[in-house]
C-alpha positions as CSV (number, residue, x, y, z in Angstrom):
1,X,-38.8,-55.7,70.7
2,X,-37.6,-54.7,67.6
3,X,-33.8,-56.4,67.0
4,X,-30.9,-53.8,67.5
5,X,-27.9,-53.4,65.8
6,X,-24.7,-55.5,67.4
7,X,-22.9,-53.3,69.6
8,X,-19.1,-53.6,69.4
9,X,-17.3,-54.9,72.1
10,X,-14.7,-51.7,72.2
11,X,-16.6,-48.9,74.3
12,X,-14.5,-46.2,73.0
13,X,-15.7,-47.1,69.7
14,X,-19.6,-47.5,69.4
15,X,-19.7,-47.5,65.8
16,X,-18.6,-45.0,63.3
17,X,-20.3,-46.5,60.2
18,X,-23.6,-48.9,59.1
19,X,-24.8,-51.1,56.6
20,X,-28.3,-52.1,57.1
21,X,-28.3,-52.9,60.5
22,X,-24.2,-54.1,61.3
23,X,-22.2,-51.4,62.8
24,X,-18.3,-50.5,62.3
25,X,-15.7,-49.2,64.3
26,X,-14.1,-47.6,61.4
27,X,-15.2,-47.0,57.8
28,X,-12.9,-48.8,55.7
29,X,-13.8,-51.8,57.9
30,X,-17.1,-51.0,56.3
31,X,-16.1,-50.6,52.8
32,X,-14.1,-53.8,53.3
33,X,-17.5,-55.6,54.4
34,X,-19.6,-53.7,51.7
35,X,-21.2,-55.7,48.8
36,X,-22.2,-54.6,45.2
37,X,-25.3,-51.8,45.8
38,X,-24.6,-51.1,49.8
39,X,-25.2,-48.1,51.5
40,X,-22.4,-47.1,54.4
41,X,-24.2,-45.2,56.5
42,X,-21.8,-42.5,58.9
43,X,-22.4,-42.0,62.1
44,X,-20.2,-39.3,63.0
45,X,-17.1,-37.8,61.1
46,X,-14.7,-40.8,60.0
47,X,-11.1,-41.2,58.1
48,X,-10.2,-43.5,55.8
49,X,-7.0,-44.8,54.5
50,X,-8.4,-44.6,51.1
51,X,-11.4,-46.2,48.9
52,X,-10.4,-48.9,46.2
53,X,-13.4,-50.0,44.6
54,X,-14.7,-53.0,42.2
55,X,-18.4,-53.0,42.9
56,X,-20.9,-50.1,43.3
57,X,-21.4,-48.2,46.6
58,X,-23.3,-45.6,48.4
59,X,-21.7,-43.3,51.0
60,X,-24.3,-41.3,53.2
61,X,-22.6,-39.1,55.3
62,X,-25.6,-37.9,57.2
63,X,-23.8,-34.8,57.3
64,X,-20.6,-35.8,58.3
65,X,-17.2,-35.5,57.1
66,X,-15.0,-38.2,54.9
67,X,-11.1,-37.4,55.5
68,X,-8.8,-39.2,53.5
69,X,-5.5,-39.7,55.2
70,X,-3.0,-42.3,53.1
71,X,-4.5,-42.7,49.5
72,X,-7.7,-41.4,47.3
73,X,-9.9,-42.9,45.1
74,X,-9.8,-45.8,42.7
75,X,-12.5,-46.7,40.4
76,X,-13.1,-50.0,39.1
77,X,-15.6,-50.2,36.1
78,X,-17.9,-49.1,39.4
79,X,-19.7,-46.6,40.8
80,X,-19.4,-44.5,43.9
81,X,-21.9,-42.4,44.9
82,X,-21.8,-40.2,47.9
83,X,-24.8,-38.3,49.5
84,X,-25.0,-35.4,52.1
85,X,-21.3,-36.0,52.8
86,X,-18.4,-33.6,53.5
87,X,-15.3,-35.3,52.1
88,X,-11.9,-33.7,52.6
89,X,-8.9,-34.7,50.8
90,X,-5.7,-32.8,51.7
91,X,-2.1,-33.6,50.0
92,X,-2.9,-37.0,48.7
93,X,-0.7,-38.1,45.9
94,X,-1.5,-41.6,45.2
95,X,-4.8,-43.9,44.5
96,X,-4.9,-47.3,46.6
97,X,-3.4,-48.7,43.3
98,X,-0.1,-47.4,43.5
99,X,1.6,-49.9,41.2
100,X,0.3,-47.7,38.0
101,X,-2.0,-45.1,39.7
102,X,0.4,-43.1,42.0
103,X,0.2,-39.7,40.4
104,X,-3.6,-38.8,40.7
105,X,-5.7,-38.3,43.9
106,X,-8.9,-40.0,41.9
107,X,-8.7,-42.4,39.3
108,X,-11.3,-44.2,37.0
109,X,-11.2,-47.3,35.1
110,X,-13.5,-47.7,32.0
111,X,-16.9,-47.3,32.5
112,X,-16.9,-46.1,36.0
113,X,-18.4,-42.9,37.9
114,X,-18.4,-40.6,41.1
115,X,-21.6,-38.9,42.1
116,X,-22.1,-36.5,44.5
117,X,-25.7,-35.5,45.9
118,X,-25.8,-33.1,48.2
119,X,-22.2,-32.8,49.1
120,X,-19.3,-31.2,49.1
121,X,-15.5,-32.9,48.4
122,X,-12.4,-30.5,49.1
123,X,-9.5,-31.5,47.0
124,X,-6.1,-30.1,47.9
125,X,-2.6,-31.1,46.2
126,X,-0.6,-28.9,48.5
127,X,1.3,-28.3,45.5
128,X,2.1,-32.0,44.3
129,X,3.1,-32.8,40.7
130,X,0.0,-35.2,40.2
131,X,-3.6,-34.8,38.7
132,X,-6.7,-34.5,41.0
133,X,-9.5,-36.5,38.9
134,X,-8.3,-38.5,36.1
135,X,-10.5,-40.6,33.8
136,X,-9.7,-43.4,31.5
137,X,-12.9,-44.1,29.6
138,X,-16.3,-43.5,29.5
139,X,-16.7,-42.3,32.6
140,X,-18.9,-39.6,34.3
141,X,-18.8,-37.3,37.3
142,X,-22.1,-35.9,38.5
143,X,-22.7,-33.2,40.9
144,X,-25.9,-32.5,42.2
145,X,-26.8,-30.0,44.7
146,X,-23.0,-30.6,45.5
147,X,-19.7,-28.7,45.9
148,X,-16.6,-29.4,44.1
149,X,-12.9,-27.5,44.9
150,X,-9.5,-28.2,43.5
151,X,-6.8,-26.4,44.3
152,X,-3.0,-26.5,44.5
153,X,-1.9,-29.4,42.0
154,X,0.8,-29.1,39.7
155,X,-1.0,-30.9,37.2
156,X,-4.8,-30.8,36.2
157,X,-7.8,-30.9,37.9
158,X,-9.9,-32.6,35.7
159,X,-7.8,-34.9,33.2
160,X,-8.4,-37.8,30.8
161,X,-6.4,-40.3,29.4
162,X,-6.0,-38.7,25.3
163,X,-8.9,-41.2,23.9
164,X,-11.9,-41.1,22.3
165,X,-14.3,-42.3,24.9
166,X,-17.0,-40.1,26.5
167,X,-15.4,-38.2,29.5
168,X,-18.3,-36.6,31.4
169,X,-18.6,-33.5,33.9
170,X,-22.5,-33.3,34.3
171,X,-23.4,-30.3,36.6
172,X,-27.0,-29.6,38.3
173,X,-27.7,-26.9,40.6
174,X,-23.9,-27.4,41.8
175,X,-20.4,-25.6,41.9
176,X,-17.2,-26.7,40.6
177,X,-13.7,-24.2,41.5
178,X,-10.5,-25.4,40.4
179,X,-8.0,-22.7,41.8
180,X,-4.2,-23.0,41.2
181,X,-4.0,-25.9,39.2
182,X,-2.0,-26.7,35.7
183,X,-6.1,-26.8,34.2
184,X,-9.1,-26.8,35.1
185,X,-10.4,-29.2,32.3
186,X,-8.1,-31.0,30.1
187,X,-9.1,-33.5,27.3
188,X,-12.3,-33.9,25.3
189,X,-15.1,-33.4,28.3
190,X,-18.5,-33.2,27.6
191,X,-19.5,-30.9,30.4
192,X,-23.0,-30.4,31.0
193,X,-23.5,-27.2,33.2
194,X,-27.0,-26.6,34.0
195,X,-27.9,-24.0,36.7
196,X,-24.7,-24.1,38.2
197,X,-21.5,-22.1,38.7
198,X,-18.2,-22.6,37.1
199,X,-14.6,-21.0,38.4
200,X,-11.5,-21.5,36.9
201,X,-8.9,-19.4,37.7
202,X,-5.2,-19.2,38.5
203,X,-4.5,-21.8,35.7
204,X,-0.7,-22.6,35.2
205,X,-1.6,-23.5,31.8
206,X,-5.0,-23.5,30.1
207,X,-8.0,-23.1,32.0
208,X,-9.8,-25.6,29.6
209,X,-8.6,-27.7,26.7
210,X,-10.8,-28.6,23.9
211,X,-13.6,-29.7,26.1
212,X,-17.3,-29.5,24.9
213,X,-19.1,-27.5,27.0
214,X,-23.2,-27.0,27.3
215,X,-23.7,-23.8,29.6
216,X,-27.5,-23.4,29.9
217,X,-30.5,-22.0,32.6
218,X,-28.9,-19.6,34.3
219,X,-25.3,-20.8,35.2
220,X,-22.4,-18.6,35.5
221,X,-19.1,-19.9,34.4
222,X,-16.0,-17.6,34.8
223,X,-12.5,-18.2,33.5
224,X,-10.1,-15.9,34.6
225,X,-6.1,-15.1,35.3
226,X,-5.2,-18.4,33.7
227,X,-1.6,-18.5,32.0
228,X,-2.8,-19.7,28.7
229,X,-6.1,-19.7,27.0
230,X,-9.2,-19.4,29.3
231,X,-12.1,-21.3,28.3
232,X,-10.7,-23.5,25.3
233,X,-13.7,-25.4,23.9
234,X,-14.2,-27.8,20.9
235,X,-18.0,-26.7,21.3
236,X,-19.4,-24.3,23.5
237,X,-23.3,-23.7,24.2
238,X,-24.3,-20.9,26.1
239,X,-27.9,-20.5,26.7
240,X,-29.5,-17.9,29.1
241,X,-26.4,-17.9,31.3
242,X,-23.3,-15.8,32.0
243,X,-19.8,-16.4,31.0
244,X,-16.9,-14.3,31.7
245,X,-13.1,-14.5,30.1
246,X,-10.7,-12.2,32.2
247,X,-7.4,-11.2,31.8
248,X,-6.1,-14.8,30.6
249,X,-2.6,-15.1,29.1
250,X,-3.6,-16.1,25.6
251,X,-7.5,-16.2,23.9
252,X,-10.2,-15.2,26.2
253,X,-12.6,-17.8,24.2
254,X,-11.2,-20.7,22.1
255,X,-13.8,-22.3,19.9
256,X,-12.4,-24.7,17.2
257,X,-15.9,-25.9,15.9
258,X,-19.4,-25.0,16.7
259,X,-20.2,-21.8,19.0
260,X,-23.7,-20.8,19.9
261,X,-24.6,-17.6,22.3
262,X,-28.2,-17.2,22.9
263,X,-31.4,-17.4,25.1
264,X,-30.5,-13.8,26.8
265,X,-27.0,-15.0,27.8
266,X,-24.4,-12.5,28.8
267,X,-20.9,-12.9,27.9
268,X,-17.8,-10.7,29.0
269,X,-14.1,-11.1,27.0
270,X,-11.9,-8.3,28.4
271,X,-8.3,-8.1,29.2
272,X,-6.8,-11.0,27.5
273,X,-3.3,-10.6,26.3
274,X,-3.8,-12.8,23.4
275,X,-0.2,-14.2,23.7
276,X,1.2,-17.5,21.5
277,X,0.4,-20.1,23.7
278,X,1.3,-22.8,21.5
279,X,2.1,-23.4,17.8
280,X,-1.8,-23.9,17.4
281,X,-2.7,-20.6,18.9
282,X,-3.9,-17.7,16.7
283,X,-4.6,-14.7,18.7
284,X,-7.8,-13.5,19.2
285,X,-10.1,-12.8,22.5
286,X,-12.7,-14.6,20.9
287,X,-11.3,-17.3,18.2
288,X,-13.7,-19.3,16.1
289,X,-13.1,-22.0,13.9
290,X,-16.9,-23.0,12.9
291,X,-20.3,-22.3,12.5
292,X,-20.9,-19.6,15.0
293,X,-24.4,-17.9,16.0
294,X,-24.3,-14.9,18.1
295,X,-28.2,-13.8,18.8
296,X,-30.5,-12.5,21.5
297,X,-27.8,-11.8,24.1
298,X,-25.2,-9.1,25.1
299,X,-21.4,-9.6,24.5
300,X,-18.6,-7.4,25.5
301,X,-15.4,-7.7,23.8
302,X,-12.9,-5.0,25.1
303,X,-9.3,-4.5,26.0
304,X,-7.8,-7.4,24.5
305,X,-4.2,-7.4,23.2
306,X,-5.7,-9.7,19.9
307,X,-8.2,-9.6,17.5
308,X,-11.3,-8.9,19.2
309,X,-12.8,-11.9,16.9
310,X,-10.6,-14.1,14.7
311,X,-12.3,-16.1,12.7
312,X,-10.3,-18.9,11.0
313,X,-12.8,-20.1,8.7
314,X,-16.8,-21.2,8.9
315,X,-19.7,-18.8,8.9
316,X,-20.3,-16.1,11.7
317,X,-23.5,-14.8,12.4
318,X,-24.1,-11.7,14.6
319,X,-28.2,-11.2,14.4
320,X,-29.5,-7.8,14.9
321,X,-31.1,-9.1,18.3
322,X,-27.5,-9.3,19.7
323,X,-26.2,-6.4,21.4
324,X,-22.4,-6.4,21.2
325,X,-19.5,-4.0,21.5
326,X,-16.1,-4.5,20.1
327,X,-13.9,-2.0,21.5
328,X,-10.2,-1.0,21.9
329,X,-8.8,-4.3,21.4
330,X,-5.5,-4.6,19.6
331,X,-4.2,-7.1,17.5
332,X,-0.4,-7.1,18.7
333,X,0.7,-10.1,17.2
334,X,-0.9,-10.2,13.7
335,X,-1.0,-6.5,13.5
336,X,-4.4,-7.4,11.1
337,X,-8.1,-6.8,12.2
338,X,-7.9,-5.1,15.6
339,X,-11.8,-5.2,15.9
340,X,-12.6,-8.7,13.8
341,X,-10.1,-10.2,11.4
342,X,-12.7,-12.6,9.2
343,X,-11.1,-15.1,7.2
344,X,-14.3,-17.3,6.5
345,X,-18.0,-15.6,5.9
346,X,-19.1,-12.9,8.6
347,X,-22.5,-11.2,8.5
348,X,-22.4,-8.4,11.5
349,X,-25.4,-6.8,12.1
350,X,-25.4,-3.1,12.1
351,X,-26.3,-2.9,15.8
352,X,-22.4,-4.2,16.6
353,X,-20.3,-1.7,18.4
354,X,-17.1,-1.6,16.5
355,X,-14.5,1.1,16.8
356,X,-11.5,2.4,18.6
357,X,-9.5,-0.9,18.1
358,X,-6.2,-0.9,16.7
359,X,-3.9,-2.9,14.2
360,X,-0.3,-2.0,13.5
361,X,-0.4,-3.5,9.7
362,X,-4.0,-3.1,8.4
363,X,-7.7,-2.6,9.4
364,X,-7.7,-1.1,12.8
365,X,-11.3,-2.3,13.0
366,X,-12.2,-4.9,10.3
367,X,-9.6,-6.8,8.3
368,X,-11.0,-9.4,6.1
369,X,-9.5,-11.7,3.6
370,X,-13.0,-13.8,3.1
371,X,-16.8,-12.4,2.7
372,X,-18.3,-9.8,5.0
373,X,-21.3,-7.8,5.3
374,X,-21.3,-5.0,8.0
375,X,-24.2,-1.7,8.8
376,X,-23.1,1.5,9.2
377,X,-21.3,3.3,11.6
378,X,-23.1,4.2,14.5
379,X,-24.2,8.5,14.9
380,X,-22.4,8.1,18.7
381,X,-19.0,6.9,17.8
382,X,-16.4,9.1,18.9
383,X,-12.7,8.4,18.4
384,X,-10.8,7.5,21.4
385,X,-7.9,10.2,21.3
386,X,-5.0,8.0,21.6
387,X,-3.6,7.4,19.4
388,X,-6.1,8.7,17.2
389,X,-8.1,11.7,17.4
390,X,-11.2,12.7,19.6
391,X,-13.4,13.6,17.0
392,X,-16.7,12.2,15.6
393,X,-17.0,9.1,13.7
394,X,-18.6,9.5,10.3
395,X,-18.0,6.6,8.3
396,X,-15.8,3.4,6.9
397,X,-12.5,4.3,5.2
398,X,-9.8,2.3,3.9
399,X,-7.0,1.4,6.4
400,X,-3.9,-0.3,4.9
401,X,-4.1,-0.9,1.4
402,X,-0.8,-1.3,-0.7
403,X,-0.5,0.9,-3.5
404,X,1.8,-0.2,-6.6
405,X,4.8,0.6,-4.7
406,X,4.2,-1.4,-1.6
407,X,3.3,1.3,0.3
408,X,0.3,0.6,3.3
409,X,-1.8,3.2,3.1
410,X,-3.5,3.3,6.6
411,X,-6.4,6.1,7.2
412,X,-5.2,9.3,7.9
413,X,-7.4,12.6,8.0
414,X,-4.8,14.6,10.2
415,X,-2.3,16.2,8.4
416,X,1.7,15.6,9.9
417,X,5.1,16.8,8.1
418,X,5.7,14.9,5.6
419,X,2.7,13.4,5.3
420,X,-0.4,13.2,3.1
421,X,-4.2,13.0,4.0
422,X,-5.8,9.3,3.3
423,X,-9.0,9.5,3.2
424,X,-11.1,6.9,1.3
425,X,-14.3,6.1,2.2
426,X,-16.2,2.8,1.9
427,X,-19.7,2.3,2.2
428,X,-21.1,-0.3,4.7
429,X,-22.1,-3.3,2.6
430,X,-21.3,-7.0,1.3
431,X,-17.4,-7.4,0.5
432,X,-15.5,-9.9,-0.7
433,X,-11.6,-10.7,-1.1
434,X,-9.1,-8.7,1.0
435,X,-10.6,-5.8,3.1
436,X,-9.4,-3.5,5.9
437,X,-11.5,-1.0,7.1
438,X,-11.6,2.1,10.0
439,X,-14.4,3.4,11.4
440,X,-13.4,7.2,11.5
441,X,-13.7,10.7,9.7
442,X,-13.0,12.4,6.6
443,X,-12.0,15.5,5.6
444,X,-15.1,18.3,4.9
445,X,-15.8,21.7,3.1
446,X,-16.8,24.8,4.7
447,X,-18.8,27.1,2.2
448,X,-19.6,30.7,3.9
449,X,-22.5,32.6,2.0
450,X,-22.4,36.1,2.0
451,X,-26.3,37.3,1.8
452,X,-28.4,40.7,2.5
453,X,-30.5,40.3,5.5
454,X,-34.3,39.6,5.0
455,X,-34.2,39.2,1.1
456,X,-31.2,36.4,1.1
457,X,-29.7,38.3,-1.9
458,X,-26.1,37.4,-2.6
459,X,-24.1,40.0,-1.9
460,X,-20.7,38.5,-2.4
461,X,-18.9,35.4,-3.8
462,X,-18.9,32.4,-1.2
463,X,-15.9,31.6,0.7
464,X,-15.3,28.0,0.1
465,X,-12.5,25.8,2.5
466,X,-11.7,22.7,1.3
467,X,-9.8,19.7,2.9
468,X,-10.8,20.8,6.2
469,X,-10.1,18.1,9.1
470,X,-12.6,17.6,12.1
471,X,-12.2,20.9,13.7
472,X,-12.3,23.0,15.7
473,X,-12.4,26.1,13.7
474,X,-13.2,29.9,14.0
475,X,-14.9,31.4,10.7
476,X,-15.1,34.6,12.4
477,X,-12.4,36.5,9.9
478,X,-14.1,35.0,6.9
479,X,-17.2,35.7,8.2
480,X,-17.0,39.1,8.9
481,X,-15.6,39.9,5.3
482,X,-15.6,44.1,4.7
483,X,-18.2,44.3,1.5
484,X,-18.2,47.7,-0.4
485,X,-21.7,49.1,0.3
486,X,-22.8,46.6,3.2
487,X,-22.9,46.6,6.4
488,X,-22.0,43.4,8.7
489,X,-24.8,42.0,10.6
490,X,-24.5,38.5,11.8
491,X,-24.0,34.9,11.2
492,X,-25.5,31.6,12.1
493,X,-22.5,30.5,13.9
494,X,-18.7,31.2,14.1
495,X,-17.2,28.7,16.0
496,X,-17.2,25.0,14.3
497,X,-16.7,22.5,17.1
498,X,-16.0,18.5,16.0
499,X,-16.4,19.1,12.2
500,X,-18.4,15.5,10.9
501,X,-19.8,16.6,7.8
502,X,-19.6,19.4,5.0
503,X,-21.2,22.9,6.5
504,X,-22.7,25.8,5.2
505,X,-22.4,29.3,6.8
506,X,-25.0,32.1,5.9
507,X,-23.5,35.8,7.0
508,X,-25.6,38.5,6.7
509,X,-25.6,42.0,5.5
510,X,-27.5,45.5,5.3
511,X,-27.2,47.5,2.7
512,X,-25.9,50.7,3.2
513,X,-27.8,54.2,2.9
514,X,-26.5,56.4,0.1
515,X,-25.2,59.8,1.5
516,X,-26.9,63.2,1.1
517,X,-26.5,66.6,0.5
518,X,-28.6,69.7,0.3
519,X,-28.9,70.5,-3.9
520,X,-29.6,73.9,-5.4
521,X,-32.8,74.3,-7.3
522,X,-32.8,75.7,-10.8
523,X,-33.8,79.4,-10.0
524,X,-30.9,79.6,-7.6
525,X,-28.5,78.3,-10.4
526,X,-28.2,80.2,-13.6
527,X,-27.3,78.3,-16.6
528,X,-26.5,79.1,-20.0
529,X,-25.9,77.0,-22.9
530,X,-26.9,73.8,-20.8
531,X,-24.1,74.0,-17.9
532,X,-23.7,75.3,-14.7
533,X,-22.7,79.6,-15.3
534,X,-22.1,80.1,-11.5
535,X,-19.4,77.2,-11.3
536,X,-18.0,78.1,-14.4
537,X,-17.7,81.9,-13.8
538,X,-16.5,81.0,-10.3
539,X,-13.6,79.6,-12.0
540,X,-12.9,82.1,-14.4
541,X,-13.0,85.0,-11.9
542,X,-16.2,86.9,-14.1
543,X,-19.8,87.7,-12.9
544,X,-22.1,85.6,-14.2
545,X,-24.7,88.7,-14.4
546,X,-22.2,90.3,-16.5
547,X,-21.7,87.2,-19.4
548,X,-25.9,86.8,-19.5
549,X,-26.2,90.8,-20.3
550,X,-23.3,90.3,-22.3
551,X,-25.3,87.5,-24.3
552,X,-28.4,89.3,-24.6
553,X,-27.1,92.4,-26.1
554,X,-24.8,90.6,-28.4
555,X,-28.3,88.9,-29.5
556,X,-30.3,92.0,-29.9
557,X,-27.7,94.0,-32.1
558,X,-27.2,91.0,-33.8
559,X,-31.0,90.8,-35.2
560,X,-30.7,94.8,-35.8
């Protein structure tokens, strides 16, 4: 007969955990009895007063729950692997090493790691002033087909000790939630997010603070409603994944070194307040400070209270393969470059939708002190009506160039009392040095041609109206001009809508026919000496017949 594990003497406890063939009355007994490489198998839901581990151990929960009652976890250069387990850690404010590690729930010394396979770890700090997980150096937190939830910690969910060793978070087919903590990631973690989900929300500080993120393979990452920065990274790579940064107090995405968005990714940065959260903060919905490539992706940067993109330095490339919308952002703090603020080198594809942004000082849409190249404005771009008009955008215009008198000349194509127009068109292309532009419209000319119908013969001088704002206009009065000898027929059109270019209007007339009266023939009209005798005699009151007879007789007598 096969050997059976020895049953415990206490009939109430027939064994809650097992190492090999040995049964244990409690999980803590099994842990204390474990050796390096052992697997502790749970036979039912169990509790523990805390895990203080200095050797490698595997816990196989067999889909049972392991609940912490007094202390959390202290890892001393050891590897803790948790398989098929639901782990519950509520209100735990210290590790078992109370002498120093009494201000975090889990702490890992140098070279220690914790791995969750097909497991869930729920950590609720119950608003105690401690960290959740604290790494000292060269540590790994591995999540494979697992779920990690950290909520309600007054300090950080994932924290480092400020060193320069590797602090690693590796996620595969897993989910991480940080909610209502001071931060979700604090320090220079190397976070590999592979086909996984990360939600960092409602942090009292930054959602993250300088970690390196490699987001790939259909992952979804969400940094929303954090009090300071949302996703703050040293290096950020987003490939074939989705990232959302919404309604954070400072910048939505803040990248201090390298940025790559590629592989069909979708990134949304919207509603961020872009406040000055620290002395290092420069407000931009997407802040970049190094080589940045945006290609083969969709990027929407909208409705932020900072420059849509703020580039401190480096090179930015937005490729033709990227669909990018930078719309309705306002450079509230800096007042420069509501859409894009460039201080390095930037190449902006003509596919970028860049309009209806605002800046109080200069460059509603583009402000640059470096080198920038950009394409033409879109054919379907329209101003949004507040604070501008709602007319069609026709090109790029200077917007905030200072004159010799120190006055900043902003784009102005609608005249108000005491102010003049300022509509200097700037073609698309490459510029170096200070540049401030707005996607807007200029002033235009309406020319009316007066033509004879069918022949197009000019029947009157053109009517020309210069410096016309962008409509609407009704040219009926000028179009129906009264021209002597001609009758108005019709015109191309009378009502001009949103004027987006110089226009010409043809007005057509027909020539009037001369008025006709009945003319007397020569036989009916006596004449003498080449004039109308009847007309003359009627005026003189004399008979024309008498005059003619008298003239003839006089001539006859004279010949005699």
